[in-house]
C-alpha positions, 0 to 999 in steps of 0.5 A: 859232914863238916864235923867229919872233916872237922875231926880229921883236921884236929887228929891231922894237925894234932900228930904235927904238933906234938913235936914241932915247935919243941923239937928242938929243945929235945934235941939238944938234949939229945946230941943233935943241937947242931943239926936243929936246922938239918931236921927242919930242912929234912921236912922241906927235902921231902917236901919238895917231891912226896906231895907232888908224888902222892898228889899224882897217886891221889889224882890218878890211881887211888882215892885221896882220902886213902892215900892220906890214912896209908900216909899216916900209917907209915909216918906214925910207924917210923916216928914211933921207932924214934920214940923207941930209940930215945927210950933206948937211950934213957932220959937227958941222954945222947942218942947213940946211932944218931945216923939211924935216928935221923933216918927214921925221922927222915922216912916219918916226915917223907910220909906225912909232909904230903898229907897236908895237901891230902887233907885239903884235897879230901876236904875241899872234894867232899864239900863240894860233892855235898854242895858246899862253899869251899871259901865259906866252909873250909876255914871253919873245918881247918879251924880244929886242924889249928886245935888240934896242934895247940892241944898236942903242943900244951899236952906235950909242955906240961905232961911228965913221965918219971919213974913210972908216974904220969902228971901234968905240971908248968913247973921246970922238970927234966922229963916234960915231954918237950925235953924227951922223946915223949913227944915222938910217941904221942905223934906216932900215935896219933897218925895211927889213929888217923890211919884208921879213921880215914877208911871211915870217910866217904868216897873222894871219886877219882876223875876218869880222863876219856881217850889217850892220855899222854905220859905227862897227864898219867904222871900227873905233871901237867900240873906244872903248866900252871908256870905257863900262866905269869900270875900263877908262876910269880904265886909259886915264885913268891910263896917259895920265898915267904916259905923260907920264913915257915919253920924258922921260928918252929925250928928256933923259937923253942931253943931261944927263948928257953936259951934265957934260963941260961942268964940268972937274970930270966932263969925263973920266969914263966915264959923261959921255962914254959916255951912251948906253952907260950909259943902255942899262943901263935896257934891260936892266933892261928885259929882265929885268923883262919876265922877271918880268911874269907872276909879278906879273901873276898873283899881285897882278894889274894894280893892284899891277903897275902901282902899282910902275911909277908908283912906280919913276918916282919913284925913276928921276926922283929918282936923276937929281936926286942923281947924278953922273958921277963915284964915288960919284954914278954908282952913283944914275945907275945905280940909275935905270937899274936901276929903269927895267925896272920903270917902264917894262915893269910898264906898257906890256908888263903894259898890252897884255896887261890890254888883250888879255884884256879885249877881245873878238876883233874890236877887238883891234888897235883896243883896242891902238892906242887904248892906244898913243894914250892912252900914247904918244900923248896922254900922251906929247905932253903930258909931253914938251911939258910936261918941254921947257918946264921943262927950257929954263926951268931949262936952256940950251944951251951950248957943245953942252952943255945946262947949267944957267942958275943952280945945280941947275938939272937937279937941279929939273928931276928933281925936279918930274918925280918929284913928278909921278909921285908924285902919279899913283901915289897918286891910282890907288891910291886910284881904281882897283880892278879885277875880281878874277878 
């Protein structure tokens, strides 16, 4: 059963890894470089309501593993539409109907974003039905999700499709998947595969309510009653604040590192030409850090684990601000990628486990959707748009690269993001006091 859930997680995050960290490079080529922040903000906007709505369906009307599969069917179909539009435009060419491209992408992520919470709900439900401990048994399963994310990142970074021939290379090449629409093809195809796989998973029986059920319960809105508890309200508020950091490096780390190709001193460095491969170290770190969660969560509790995540974001941004693709500066980029594992996992994965432990069975899927809404919805939307405005103030697209308008423009941006994470971490330490069990 663990192996089957691990495969589900592998495919779940492989779908996302195919485009999430390298999409910015293609958008610049496709004439949408100034809209990068909006492409990542769209993921946040749909996360405000779609995970909650799909959580309601999974709590009340349809088993979560089936909702998960149907969401992937729709997400994959729309993502293949984005690939088709890029194919029609051609390699290195601008998308002609940009509004339609954005609409297809929006529809795809609208159905993908709920699947992260649905995959958690499915895994938690099946583990409990088989007498397993979610704190101990879920993190190793979730690791395979990160492995899937890394696998498609590497594939897209190295894969080349040119003149009808398919090959792999680490050298600079304009037709590498990370600079083309082919990344959307990989994502869409994997979504369709996961759609079929979900219908082979065991049943996740719905919790039946006896007696009269209120309209609030019917709509699944009773998950919002968690806000009545001070500790849960603060947890969700700080989840949103920390969620503002989540998509910043996903959206801009690739264009930032690739921008060094516009500087003759760094143009031929490995890092500048393989930004996606370099940033995949972040996901390798993530895979290792997930395995540390049971120890840290049981020994130190949710507050310390969340604080470690918040201060890791400070270093994540700060190392980008002082590094460069050449030696020894590239070591700082690598350190930034290493601390990302703590920054992401100790927040996202531990938060999901904490929410699962703190709410009753009848609202678990809705509560996971609420957590997703606050982090990847409200938080990520505000954070990504704010980051986009800051970066557009200090940088501009020129000859296919996002370059600083004035000296140290990129550095200033990273230091602003690091300062924000530091303030959030200090406030969380002072205000959040969970119950000790």
